[in-house]
N, C-alpha and C positions, 0 to 999 in steps of 0.2 A: 713614317712612310705614307700612311693614309691620313688625310685631313680634310676638313670642310672649309672652303674659302668663299668669300662673297665678293662679287664683281658687279659694278654698275655698268650697264650696257643698254643699247637700243635694240629691240627685237622687231624685225619686220614681219608683219602679219598680212600675208597675201589674202585676197578674197576667198580663194578656195581652201584656206586654212581655218576659217572661222568655224567654231563649234558651238557647244552648248553655252559656254561662258568665255569671256575674254581671257580670264586667268588660265583656264584649261587649254585653250588654243595656244596661248603664249608659251605655256610649259612644254607642250608637244613640239613647237617650233624650236625652242631653246635646246631641247634634248637632241633634236635632229642636227642642229648646227654645232653644238659644243661637244657632245659625247664622242670620245675617241681621238680628239685633237691633242697635239703635243705642244706645250708651251714651255720655253726654256726656263721661265721663272716659276710657273705654277706646277709643271709636270704634266702627267697624262690625266685628262679629264675622264674619269670613270663614269660619272653620272651627274645629271642635273636633278637636285633633290627638291627644288622649289623656287618660287619667285616671291619677292616682297616689294612693297612700296611701288606698285605699278602706277606710272603716271598716266596722264590723259593722252589718248591717241592723237597723232598728227598725220594729216594726209598731204602728200606731195603732189602738186598738179602734174598730170600726165602719168602718174603711177597709181594704180588702183589699190595699192596696199596701204595699211595704216602702220605707223611707227610708234612704239611704246618704250619709254625708258623704264627700267626695272632693276632691282637688286636681285642678282641670280646666285643662288646657292649651289656650289659645285663640290662634288666629292672628287678629290684628286689624289693621284699616286705620284709621289716625288721621292725617288731614291736619293740617299745622301752618302757621300764618301765616308768610309769608316763604319757604316751601319752594318750590323750583323743581321742577315736575313735567312728565312727558311724557305726552301723551294723544292721542287721535284725535277728530276732529270727528264728533259723532254727530247733530247737527241744526243747521241754519242757519235763523234767523228774522230778521225785519226789525230786531229790537232787539239781536241778538247771536248768538254761536255757542256751542253747548253742547259741552263737551269730556268725553269718557269718561276717567275716571281711576280705574283699579281697579274697585271695585264701585259707585262713585258718579259723578255728573256735576257738572261745574262750568260756570259761565257766564262767558264773556268778553263784557262789554257792548260794543256797537258803538263806544263812545268809547274803549275800551281795546284795540282790535285792533291798530292801527298808528299811527305818527306821520305821518299823511297823511289828506287828505279822502277818504273812501271812499264808493263807490256800492254799493247793494244790488241785485243782479241777480236778480229773482224767477224769471225763466225758467230760468236756469242754476243757481239756488239757490247763490249765492256772493257774496262781497264782493270788490271790486276797488279798489285804490288809484288815485286820479286821476292823480298824478304818477309814482309809483314803479311802477305797474302790478302791484303785488303782489296775489296772489289767495289767498283761503282758501275751500275748499269741502269737501263731505262726504268723510269718510275721510282727510283730510289729517292727518299726524302733526305735532304742534306741541310747543313748549316754552313753558310759562307759569308765572307766579308766583302763589301763593295770597295774596290780599289780605284776604279775609273768610271766616269760617266760622260756620255756624249748624247745630248738631246737635240735631235735634228728633225723638225717638221712633222715626222710621222713615227709611229711605233716601229715600223720596219726599218727605218733609217737610223734609229736611235740605238746606242750601244751601251752595255753595262759590263765592266770587267770585274771578275770575282777571284777570290783566292780561298783555298781550304787548308793552306799550309801554316796553320797556327793552332795552338792548343785549344781544344773545345770545338773545333770546326770539323766538318765532314759528316759522315753518317754516325748515328747513335752507337752502332756496333764498334766503330773505330774508337770512339771515346772510351768505351769499356775495355777494348784491347790495349789502348795506351795506358790506362790505369793499371791493368794487370802487369804490363811490361815494366812500368815504373816501380810497382811493388816488388817484382822479382829482382829488378836492378838494385833496389834498396836493400833487399835481403842479402844479395850477393856481396854488396858493399860492406854490410855489417859483419858478415862472415869473414871477409878479407881483413877487415879492421881488427876483429877479435883474434884472428890468426897472427897478425903482425904484433899485436900487444903480447900474446902468449910467447911468441918467439923472442920478443925483447926481454921478457922476464926470465926466460930460460937462459938467455945469454948472460944476464946479470948474476943469476944464482948458480949457474952451472948445473942446474937440475932440470930434468925433463918433466913437464907437468903431465899428469894423467888426463887424457882427453875423454870427455863424456861420450 
């Protein structure tokens, strides 16, 4: 999700941007120009961490600025389809929950929140499972899987689709509840199997076994 990439580009240094050193001035300009942009290939540029191999400055006639070629180190955030991410609930709406993931938000549609019929509680601003009683509300920390991505020009216009309807996803409490439910189901299954086996033996022998 997070990675450091290096791009070779030309940085324009205007006269009013000159500082103590060329390198420091170029770094500040690069941070202003790059940080926050969304690139379909790179992802979201979270920060400019440094510049390397700065070339000699070139001046264009009629333009008071100097131009420098440099290798720019970028810290980027790029979501991938199929990736499991951790985030916090930033907004609850009638149609789903928005999850904060790094510098972006993803949407878990109401149909992808849990394997249960859920009710939207407008007063408490939360979703509650009808049978499981699982609840999701503001600031909850959840695990979700990325199922769709649309990176378009800016963070506001980019979209991430998420699901929590798979084993191991959702809130930590849900995972514990699922494990307890699975354990109870296994116990009931074992008891039913034991009862069927006992009944089968009784039919064969014609004797009723003493139950413990």
